GUMI-202747 format. One record per atom (N, C-alpha, C, CB): residue in three letters; x, y, z. Coordinates in steps of 0.1 Angstrom, whole numbers, plus 5000, padded with zeros to 4 digits. Glycine has a CB too. Example, Ala and Ser with C-alpha at 12.3 -4.5 7.8 and 13.67 -1.06 7.14 Angstrom:
! GUMI-202747
ALA513249435078ALA512349555078ALA513249675078ALA511349555090SER512849785071SER513749895071SER512950005079SER514149945057
***
This chain:
! GUMI-202747
SER500849885000SER500050005000SER500950125000SER499150005012GLY500350244999GLY501050374999GLY500450474990GLY502550344995SER500850594992SER500250694983SER500750694969SER500450834990SER499850704960SER500350714946SER501050844943SER499150704936GLY500950944952GLY501651064950GLY503151054951GLY501151164959ASN503650944957ASN505050914958ASN505650854945ASN505350824970LEU504850824936LEU505350754924LEU505950864914LEU504250684916SER507050824907SER507650914897SER507550854884SER509150934901PRO506550884876PRO506350834863PRO507350874853PRO504950864857PHE507550804842PHE508550844832PHE508150984827PHE508550744820LYS509151074828LYS508951214825LYS508451234810LYS510151294827ARG509051164801ARG508751194787ARG507451134782ARG509851144778ARG507051034789ARG505750964785ARG504651054785ARG505550844794TYR504551154795TYR503351234797TYR503551374792TYR503051234812LYS504651404785LYS504851534779LYS503851554768LYS506251554774SER503551684765SER502751714754SER503351684741SER502251864755PHE502651674730PHE503151644717PHE503451764709PHE502151554710ASP503951874716ASP504451984709ASP505751944701ASP504752114718PHE505851984689PHE507051944682PHE507452034671PHE506851804676SER508652024666SER509052094654SER509551994644SER510152204658PHE509752044632PHE510251954621PHE511651994617PHE509251954610ARG512451894613ARG513751924607ARG513851824596ARG514851914617LEU514751854587LEU514951764575LEU516251684577LEU515051844562ARG516151564573ARG517351474574ARG517451394562ARG517351394587GLY518551384555GLY518651304543GLY518851164547GLY519751354534ASP518151064542ASP518350924545ASP519250864535ASP517050854546LEU519550734536LEU520550664528LEU520050664514LEU520750534533GLU518850674511GLU518350664497GLU518250794490GLU517050594497GLY518650904497GLY518751034491GLY517451114492GLY519051024477ARG516451054499ARG515151124501ARG515251204513ARG513951024501TYR514251304515TYR514151374527TYR512851344534TYR514251534524ARG513051324547ARG511951284555ARG511751374566ARG512051134560ARG510551384572ARG510351464584ARG510551384596ARG508851524583TRP511351444605TRP511551374618TRP511151464629TRP513151334619MET510351414638MET509851494649MET510851504660MET508551434654VAL511051624665VAL511951644676VAL511251734686VAL513251724672ARG511151684698ARG510451754709ARG511051894711ARG510251674722TYR510251994713TYR510752134713TYR511652154725TYR509552224714ASP511652084736ASP512452114747ASP513552014749ASP511552124759GLU513951944739GLU514951844740GLU516151874731GLU514451704738THR517251824733THR518451844725THR518951704721THR519551934732PRO518551654709PRO518951524705PRO520451504704PRO518351494692GLY521251614701GLY522651604700GLY523251554713GLY523251734696LYS522851604724LYS523351564737LYS523051414739LYS522851644748PHE521851374736PHE521551234738PHE522351144729PHE520051214735ASN522551184717ASN523351094707ASN524751084712ASN523251154693LYS525351194717LYS526751194721LYS526851094733LYS527251334725LEU525951104742LEU525951014754LEU525950864750LEU524751044763PHE525250834739PHE525150694736PHE525950654723PHE523650664733THR526950734720THR527950704709THR529150634715THR528350834701PRO529350504712PRO530550434718PRO531850504714PRO530550294713ARG532750514723ARG534050574721ARG535050474718ARG534350664732THR534950354725THR535950254723THR535250114722THR536950244735SER535750034714SER535249894712SER536349804709SER534149894700CYS536349694716CYS537449594714CYS537349534700CYS537349484724TYR536149544693TYR536049494680TYR536849584670TYR534549494676ASP537149704674ASP537949794665ASP539449754665ASP537849934670ASP539849674675ASP541249634676ASP541349494671ASP541749644691LEU541949474659LEU541949344653LEU542849244660LEU542549364639ASP543649294670ASP544449204678ASP543849154691ASP545749264681GLU542649214693GLU541949184706GLU540749094703GLU541549304713VAL540449004712VAL539348914712VAL538248964722VAL539648764714CYS537048984717CYS535949034726CYS535248924733CYS534949124718ASP534848944745ASP534048854752ASP532648854746ASP533948884768LEU532148964742LEU530848984736LEU530849094726LEU529849024747CYS530249064714CYS530149164704CYS528649184701CYS530849124691VAL528149314701VAL526849344698VAL526849394683VAL526249454708VAL525949324675VAL526049354661VAL524649404656VAL526349224653GLY524649514649GLY523449574644GLY523649724642GLY522249554654ASP522549804642ASP522649944640ASP522350014653ASP521749994629SER521650124653SER521550224664SER521050154677SER520750334660HIS520050074676HIS519450004688HIS520549914694HIS518249924684SER521349844686SER522449764691SER523549854697SER522949674680ARG523749964690ARG524850054695ARG524450114709ARG524950174686ARG523250144712ARG522850184725ARG522850074735ARG521450244725LEU522549954731LEU522749834740LEU524149814743LEU522149704733PHE525049834733PHE526549824736PHE526949924746PHE527249834723ALA526450054744ALA526950164752ALA526450134767ALA526350294747SER525250084768SER524850054782SER525649944789SER523350004782MET526049844781MET526949744786MET528349794789MET527049624776ARG528749884780ARG530149934781ARG530350034792ARG530649994768TYR529350124794TYR529550234803TYR528750224816TYR529250364796ALA527550174814ALA526650164826ALA526950044834ALA525150164822VAL526849924828VAL527149794835VAL528649774837VAL526549674827LYS529449844828LYS530849844829LYS531449704827LYS531349894842LEU530949634816LEU531549514812LEU532849534806LEU530549434803GLY533749444806GLY535049464801GLY535149464786GLY535949354806ARG535549344780ARG535749344766ARG534549324758ARG536749224763VAL533849434756VAL532549434748VAL532849514735VAL531349494756GLY532349454724GLY532549524711GLY531249554704GLY533449434702TYR531349644694TYR530149674686TYR530549674672TYR529649814691ALA529749614663ALA529949614649ALA528649664642ALA530349474644ARG528849764634ARG527649834628ARG527249764615ARG527849974627PHE526049714614PHE525449664601PHE523949694602PHE525749514599ALA523449744591ALA522049784591ALA521149674586ALA521849904582TYR521549594577TYR520749484571TYR521449354572TYR520449514556PRO520749244574PRO521449114576PRO522249074564PRO520349004579GLU521749114552GLU522549074540GLU523849134539GLU521749104527GLU524149234547GLU525549294547GLU526549204553GLU525449424555ILE526149094560ILE527049004567ILE527148874558ILE526648974581GLY528148874549GLY528348754541GLY529248664549GLY529048794528LEU529748554542LEU530448454548LEU531848504554LEU530748334538LYS532448594546LYS533748644550LYS533648734563LYS534448734539VAL532648824563VAL532348904574VAL532048824587VAL531249014571ALA531148724585ALA530748634596ALA531948564602ALA529748534591ARG532848524593ARG534148454598ARG534948554606ARG534848394587ASN535048674602ASN535848774609ASN535248794623ASN535948904601ILE533848814623ILE533148834636ILE533348704645ILE531648854634THR533248594639THR533448464647THR534848454653THR533148344638ARG535848494645ARG537248484650ARG537448584661ARG538148514638GLN536848704661GLN537148804670GLN536148814682GLN537148934663CYS535048744682CYS534048754692CYS533648624698CYS532748824687ASN533848604711ASN533548474717ASN531948454718ASN534048464731THR531248564720THR529848564720THR529348674711THR529248584735VAL528348644703VAL527748744693VAL526248754696VAL528048694678LEU525848884697LEU524448914699LEU523948994687LEU524148994712LEU523148934679LEU522649004666LEU521249064668LEU522548894655GLY521149184662GLY519849254663GLY519549324650GLY519849354675PHE518649274642PHE518249334629PHE516749354628PHE518849254618GLY516349434618GLY514949444614GLY514449584614GLY514149364624GLN515049674622GLN514549814623GLN514549884609GLN515349894633TRP515649864602TRP515749934589TRP514849864578TRP517149934584ASP514749734580ASP513849664570ASP512449714571ASP513949514573ILE511949744583ILE510549794585ILE510549944581ILE510149774599LEU511450014586LEU511450164584LEU511450194569LEU512650224590HIS512250134561HIS512450164547HIS511650074538HIS513850164543GLN510749984544GLN510049884537GLN510949804527GLN508849954529HIS512049774533HIS513149704525HIS512749564523HIS514449714533SER512049504531SER511549364529SER510349334538SER512749264533SER509549234533SER508449194541SER508849104553SER507349114532PRO508049074562PRO508448984573PRO508948844568PRO507248954582GLU508348794557GLU508748664552GLU510148684545GLU507748614541GLU510348794537GLU511648814531GLU512648834541GLU511548934521PHE512348904552PHE513248934563PHE513748794569PHE512649024574GLY512748704571GLY513148574577GLY514048504568GLY511848494579VAL513848504555VAL514748444545VAL516148504546VAL514248454531LYS516248634547LYS517548694547LYS518248664560LYS517448844546MET517548664571MET518148624584MET518648484584MET517148644595ARG517848394578ARG518348254578ARG519648244570ARG517248164571ALA519748314558ALA520948304550ALA522148364558ALA520748384537MET521848474565MET522948534573MET523448444584MET522548674578LEU522448394592LEU522748304603LEU523548184599LEU521548264611SER523248134587SER523948014582SER525448044580SER523447974568ASN525848164578ASN527248204577ASN527948194591ASN527348344572PHE527248184601PHE527848164615PHE527848024619PHE527148254625LYS527647934610LYS527447784614LYS528747744621LYS527347704601GLY528447674633GLY529547624641GLY529947714652GLY530747604633HIS529447844653HIS529747934664HIS528847904675HIS529648084659SER529347854686SER528547814698SER528047934706SER529247724707GLY528548054703GLY528248164711GLY527348264704GLY529448234716LEU526448214695LEU525648304687LEU524248314693LEU525548244673TYR523748444694TYR522448474700TYR521748574691TYR522548524714VAL520448574691VAL519648664683VAL518648724693VAL518948594671ARG518548854692ARG517548924701ARG516348974693ARG518149044708SER515248994700SER514049044693SER514249194689SER512849034703LEU513349244681LEU513349384677LEU512649464688LEU512549404663HIS513249574691HIS512649664701HIS511449744695HIS513749764706TYR510549774704TYR509349854700TYR509850004698TYR508249844710ASN509050074691ASN509250224689ASN507950294693ASN509550254674SER508250414699SER507050494703SER506350554690SER507550614712LEU505050594692LEU504250634681LEU504350784680LEU502850594683GLY505450834673GLY505550974670GLY504751004658GLY507051014668VAL504851134653VAL503951174642VAL504251104629VAL504151324640ASP505551054628ASP505850994615ASP505250854614ASP507350984614LYS504850794626LYS504150664625LYS502650674626LYS504650584637MET502150794629MET500650814631MET500050894620MET500450884644VAL500850944610VAL500251014599VAL499650904590VAL501251104592CYS498850944580CYS498250844571CYS498450894557CYS496750824574PRO499250804549PRO499850684553PRO501150714561PRO500250604540PRO501550614569PRO502750644578PRO504050664570PRO502850534588ILE504850754576ILE506150774570ILE507050654576ILE506750914574ASP506850624588ASP507650514595ASP506650404599ASP508350574607ASN506850284594ASN505950174596ASN506150094609ASN505950074584ARG507050144618ARG507450064629ARG506450074641ARG508850104634SER505250044639SER504250034650SER504549904657SER502750034645PRO504149894670PRO504349764677PRO503749644670PRO503749784691THR502649654664THR502049544657THR502949494646THR500649574652ARG503449594638ARG504249564627ARG505649504631ARG504549684618VAL506149554642VAL507449504647VAL507249364651VAL507849594660ASP506149324657ASP505949184662ASP505749094650ASP504749184671GLU505249144639GLU505249054627GLU506649014623GLU504549134615TYR507549104624TYR508949064621TYR509548984632TYR509849194619ASN509149014645ASN509648924656ASN509148784654ASN509148984669PHE507948764649PHE507348634647PHE508148564636PHE505848644643ALA508448624625ALA509148564615ALA510548524619ALA509248654602LEU511148614627LEU512548594632LEU512548474642LEU513048724638LYS511548474650LYS511548364660LYS511348224654LYS510348384670GLN510648224643GLN510448094636GLN511848044630GLN509448114624VAL512548144625VAL513848114619VAL514848054629VAL514448234612VAL515048134640VAL515948084651VAL515547954657VAL516148194661ASP514247934659ASP513847804665ASP514147694655ASP512347814667SER513947714642SER514247604633SER515747574632SER513647644619MET516547674635MET518047664634MET518647634648MET518647784628ASN517847614658ASN518347594672ASN519347694676ASN518947454672ILE519047824674ILE519847934678ILE519148004690ILE520148034666PRO519848024701PRO519248094712PRO518648224709PRO520248104724TRP517448244714TRP516648364712TRP516448444725TRP515248334706ILE516848574725ILE516648654736ILE515548754733ILE518048734739ASP514448734740ASP513248814739ASP513248934748ASP511948734741THR513549054743THR513749164752THR512349234755THR514649264746ARG511349184749ARG510049254751ARG509449254765ARG509049184742SER509949164773SER509549174787SER510249294794SER509949044795ILE511249344788ILE511949464793ILE511449594787ILE513449454792ASP511549594773ASP511149724767ASP509649734764ASP511849734754GLY508849624765GLY507449624763GLY506749714772GLY506949484764PRO506949704786PRO506149794795PRO506549944793PRO506449754809VAL507649974787VAL508050114786VAL508250154771VAL509350144794TRP507450084762TRP507650104748TRP507450244743TRP506750004741ASP506650324750ASP506250454745ASP507050564752ASP504850474747THR508250534758THR508950634766THR510250674758THR509350574779ALA510450634746ALA511650664739ALA511850814737ALA511750594725PHE513050854740PHE513451004739PHE513051064726PHE514851024742ASP513350984715ASP513151044701ASP512150964694ASP514551034693TYR511250904701TYR510150814696TYR510750704687TYR509250904687ASN511950664691ASN512550554683ASN513450464691ASN513350614672HIS514450524698HIS515450444705HIS515150424719HIS516850504703PHE514850294723PHE514650264737PHE515950284745PHE514150114738SER515750344756SER516950374765SER517050274776SER516850524770PHE518150214777PHE518350104787PHE518650174801PHE519450004783
***
């Protein structure tokens, strides 16, 4: 029991939806509208979660753990590296699973005792592939890691519903329902290949709408 007045809810969850627009060029050369809350400074946030050192950058060092993926994985790595203060943790940036061919997978395997893979955000955002196509690409990529006993795959994180997801038609398709369609396809693949699956939705699910930039879940 106790007074509810003592509770401290997530600050950003209950802020008003006042916003401004800025333009950012994406990888395909188009310009999209990105919502930035009027009283926040994304630059400070991004600097805080930009890794400064990674054992993966040192070709002569073997990492205990490598986090592989794009920005969501980078923030996971930063939390492990600076908040939890794990030792030899590395980060390797790849946006799409097809970027990791056999040669790249062998390099990662040689340098990383444990590998945590996280993909799918860009596939949904840019409508790069359907859930079924994403599953096929993940299966092909995971096959390149055959024989690595320390391979793990995590679920896709949810994204908050900013204006780019709520306009019609949406600019960004990463609604929780759509994300889970890709999670379902991914889970089928890893189960069929007997690869350990780390479902982070029990962690980010309850706070899915608290992301600072309506995108990146903060650990």
